[in-house]
N, C-alpha and C positions, 0 to 999 in steps of 0.2 A: 385447286390444291397446290401446295408448295412442293416444288420439285426437290426430291431428296438430294440430288446432286448439287443443286443450287444452294440448298440448306447447308450441306457439308462444306461447300466452298465458302459460304458466309462465315461459318464457325472457324474455319481455318484462317480466314482473313482477320477475324477478331482476335484469335489467339496470337497471330503474328504481330498484330497491332499492340497487344498487351503483354507480350513475353518480356520479362525483365532483362535488360542488357546493361553493359557498362555505360553505354551512351545515356541510358535512362538514369543511371546513378549520377552521372555528371549533370544531366538536365535538372534533376532534383536538387543537386548542390547549387546550381545557378539560382533556382527559386529560393532555396534556403539562404543563400548569401544575400540576396536582395531583401528578404524578410528580416534577417539579422541586422542589416544596415538600417532598415526602417525602425525596428524595435530599439536599436542602439541610439539612433538620433532622438527618439522620444524620451528614452531613459536619460540621456545627457541633459536634455532640456529640463526634465523634472528634477534631476540631480542638482542642477544649478539653482533651481528654486529652493530646494531643501537646504543647500549650503547657505544661501542668502537668509533664509528663515532662521537657521541655526545661529548665524552671526547676530541677527536682530535679537534673538532670545538671550544672547549673552548680556545684553544691556539690562534686561529685567529679571535676570536670575542671580542668585547669590553666588558671586564669584569674587575671587580676590583681586582680579585684574583692575577693576575700577578703583577699589580702595588703594591699591598700591600706586596707581597712576596719579591720583590726587593727593595721596599721602606725601608725595614728594614736595608738595607746596607747603608742608608744615601746617601751622594753625590756620592759615588762609584757606587751605583745602578742606578743613573739617566741615564747614557748612555744606559744601558740595557733596562730600562723602555721606553726610547725614541725610541730605536730600535724596541721594541716589538710593540709599538703604531704605528710606521711607517709600520711595517709588517702587522698589522691588517688593516690599511688603504689601503695599496696596495692590499691585498687579497680581501677586500670588493669591491673595485672598479673593480678589474679584474673579479671577479665572476659575478658581475652585468652586466659587459660589454659582457662577453662571453655567459652567460646563459639567460640573460634577466630577471633573478630573483635575488633579493637581497640576500646577505649572511644571513641577519637576517631572511628572510622568509625560506631559506633552513634550518637554525638552528632550527627554530620553527617547521618545518615539521618533522625533525628528533626527536625532543623532544616529539611532540604530537604522532607520530607513535609509539615510544617506549612505551609511556604511554598506548596507545590503545592495543598494543600487550600484555602488562602486565595484563591489565584488562581482555582481552579475554582469556588468559591462566588461570586466576582465574575462569572464567565461565566454561571452559573445565574441570577443576578439580571438579566442582560441578556435571557435567554430569558423570564424571568417578566414583564419589562416588555413584551416583544414580544407575549406571550400576552394580556396585559391590553389591549393596543391592539386586538387582534382581538375581544375581548369587548365593547369599547365602540364599535367601528366600526359605522356605520349604512349603509355603502355596500352596494349590491346586487351588486357585482362587484369583482373584484380590480383594483387599480391595477398595471399591468404593471411599471413601474419600481420601485415600492415593494415589490412582491412578489418581484422579483429580489434586491433588497437584503436582504429577509427570508430568502431562500434562502441567501444568503451567510452570514448570522448562524447559521442552523441548521446549515449544513455545517461552519462553523468550530467550533461547539459539538460536533458529532459527532466531528470530528477531535480536538479537545482532550479529549473524553471518552475516546476510544480510547487516547490517550497517557497521560492522568492515571490511568486505572484500573489501570495497571501497578503503581502504588505500593501498592495495597491488600494484595497478598500480603506485602510487606515490613512494612507496618504491623501486620499480624496477628501477626508474630513478635516484637513488642516485649515481650511478656510474658516471653519468655525472658531478656531483658536485666534486667528488674526482679527476676525470681526469683533470678537470679544475684547481683545486688547485695545482695539481702536475706539471702542465705546467707553473705555475706562476713564474715570475721573481722577486726575492726579492733583486736583486743587486742594485736597485735604492736607492739613499740616501735621497730622499725627506723626510723631517720631522725628519731626524736623527739629533742628537745633534752635535754642532760644536766642533770638536776635539781640536781646538786652544783656545776655550773659557776658559778652565781650566788653560791653561798656563798663561793667563793674570791675574789670581788670585794671586796677589803678596803676599797675606796674608797666602798662603798655603806653607807648607814646601816642599823642593825639593823631598823628598822620597814619600810624599803623592801625589804630582803632577805626579810622575812617575807611581804610582799605578793606578791613574785615567787614565793616557794615555794608560797604558797597557790594561785596561778594554775597553776603547773606541776603541783601535786598534783592539782588538779581535771582538768587536761588530760591528764596522763600516767598517773597511777595509777588514776584513776577513768575508765578508757577506755570503760566502758559509757555514761557520759554523752556522750562524743564519738560513740560508735556511734549513740546515740539521736538526737543532733543531726544527724548526717550522713544517717542512714537514714530518719528520720521522714517526709520528703517522699515517699519511695518507698512507705512504709507507707500513707500517705494516698491514693496513687493506685493502689495495687495492685489493688483491685477494679475500678476503671475500666479499667485495662490488661488485666485478665483478660477483660473483655467485648469487647475488640477483635476477636478471631477471629470471634465470632458477629455482631458489628456489621458487620465487613467482608464477611462472607458474605451477610448480609441486604442490605447495600448493593450488593453485586455483582449480585444479582438485580434490584434496583430500577434499577440503572444499565443493565443489559441491556434492560429494558423502556424506559428513557429513550432508548436508542440506536434501538430499534425505532420508537418514536414520532417521533423526529427524522427518521429515514429516510422514514417514511410521510408526514410533513408536507411534506417537500421534494417527494416524488413527487406528492402531491395538488396542491400549488401548480403544479407543472409541468404536470400534467394539465389543470387549470383554465385555464392559459395556452396550452394547445394545443402544448406543447413535446415531447410524447412521442407515439408512434404509437398508433392505436386498440387494438391487441392488448395493449399494455402498460397502457393506460388501464383496460382491463377487469380486468387482474390487480390493479392498484392499487386499483380499486374493491372487488374481492373482499376484499383484505387489510384495507382500512380498515373495511369493513362488519363483518367478522368480529372484527377486533382492537380496534376503537374504537367504532363505532356501536352494536353490540349491547350490549357491556358498559356503555356510557354510558346506553343506554336502560334497562337493568336497574337501574342506580343511580338514575336520575331517577324511574323508576316506583316504586321502593321508597320514595324520599323523599316523593313525592307522596301515596302511600298513607298514610304516617305522618302527614303534615300533615293530610290529610282526617280521619283517625281522631282526631287530637289535637283538632281543632276540634269534631268531633262529641262528643267526651268533655267538652270545656269546656261545650258547650251543654247536655248532659244533666245535668252537675253543677249548672249554673246553674238549670235547671228544678227540680231536686230541692230546692235550697236556697231557691228562691223559693216553692215549694209548702209548704215547711216554715216559711215566715215568717221565714227568716234573711236574706233580701235584699229591701230596700225596692223598691217598684214602679218608681220612677223609675230606680234603679240597674239594676234588671232590664231595663228598656226599653233603656237605653244599651248594656249588655253583650250583651243578646240580639241587637240589631241588628248589633253588631260581629261576634259569632261567626257569625251566620247569613250575613253577607256574606262572611266569610273562608271559611266552609264551601262556599258556592256557588262561589267562585273556585277553591278547591282541587279541587272535584269537576269543574269545567269543565276544568281543566288535566289532571286525572287521566283524564278521558274522552278527551282528545287523545292522551295517552300510551298509553292502552289501544287506541286505533285503530292506532297504530304497532305496538304489541305484537301485535295480530291479524295484521298483515302478516308479522311475523317468525315467529309461530306457524305460519303457513301455508307460508312459503317459506324460513324461516331455516335449516332443516336442509340444504337443497340448497346454500345459500350457504356454510355451514361445510364441507360435504363437498368442494365445489369448491376452496375455499381450502386445506384440508388436503391435497388431492390435489396441488395445485401445489407446496406447500412440501415434501411428501414427494418429489416428483420432483426438485426443486432439490437437496435433500439427497443424493439418489441420484446426481445428476450430479456433485456435489462429491466424493462417495466414489469414483466411477469415475475422476475426474481424479487423485485421490491414488494410485490403483492404476496407471493407465496412464502417468502422468508421473513416478512413483516419487519423489514429494515431497509434503510436507504442503501441500495446496491450500486457500487461503482459510480458515484455521482460525477466524479471527474471524467470518467470514461464516457459517460452519457453526453457531457458537455462537448467533449472533443469529437465524438461521433456526429453530433448535431452540427458542429462547425465544419466538419468534413462534408456532410451532406449539403450544407450551404455552399460549400466550394463546388460541389457537383452542379448545383443549380446555377452558379456563376458560370461554370463551364458550358452550360446549355446556351447561355447568352453569347459566349465566345463562338460556339459552333454556328449559331445563327448568323454571325457576321462574317464567317469565312467566305 
């Protein structure tokens, strides 16, 4: 039989391990800040691809820029303008035929997606600044007014994330547009200017007529040059666009984790401010401990171990070099003192983390099991609602719970390596 006293002690240890504190809030902000940085880096990469694609599309869409540019050459520019207009017409018709979506719609999609990525990156910068403030804050408790303002920022980011991520699926399909354009045949001459028309202009001098014919010949007869000029921007970005499906899939996973962390951070702050009931506080504590505290401990412990090992390695190499007469005595004294001091500091920090790890080695499995049990129950409730209410119930909530449950399973691997 399990001793009642031992059971009570075990419960008390778990409650102490999972009780929300200001330090836990800061730890979650650390994880949040790292996830924001990861999401931001991926967003910037995709945004660059969207900008490049938008620039390429300007060549094959009806815009006044090309006409004005070549119009400055007067009559010599007319064949080129005509050729470009013909290329635009061919592209528009072909894209519509092959994809079922007009080129204008595709272009608008690229422009709107680019704008949404830029706006979301700005929101992520706001969260990053908020996280940095918690890293540098020296207060021992939350300021209620400031904390509520922070909740507003976090909730707004959560809402904007939910709205913004809908664009990821559309962005992933842009490779279809680029592939279609690169398969397009621009050798047709419909709409191109008549090369003999200028010859019939008796009022023009012979040399000017020859210059015009040269331009027309390069523009009309050597259509491969036109094709290369029009399609080269799409060739340049083809590989980047091909990466969009894998990028958006990876980004979707990171964004799901970001949403989980945003939700947990808001819940933690509310718990520390006493804004939620004790039962909910306990659940929040379990979720934060399993999804944030343990993974962060594993990361910090691995980093501390590496640092201690590095300083020990430096010291060993220095001793060997000194014994071999390769390092002068005075230099050895300076570096030896530096490395020994750093090693002592690293080992002290490592010992603190090892003490935390010991607590998790003893009670961590119970915390993870309790958290996983709650999440499994929540998922079952959502599934039952879908059946009884005959409608899709809280689909986004289900996705996030599943991502959080995956996070708990990842934490089990962390626990096994402590």
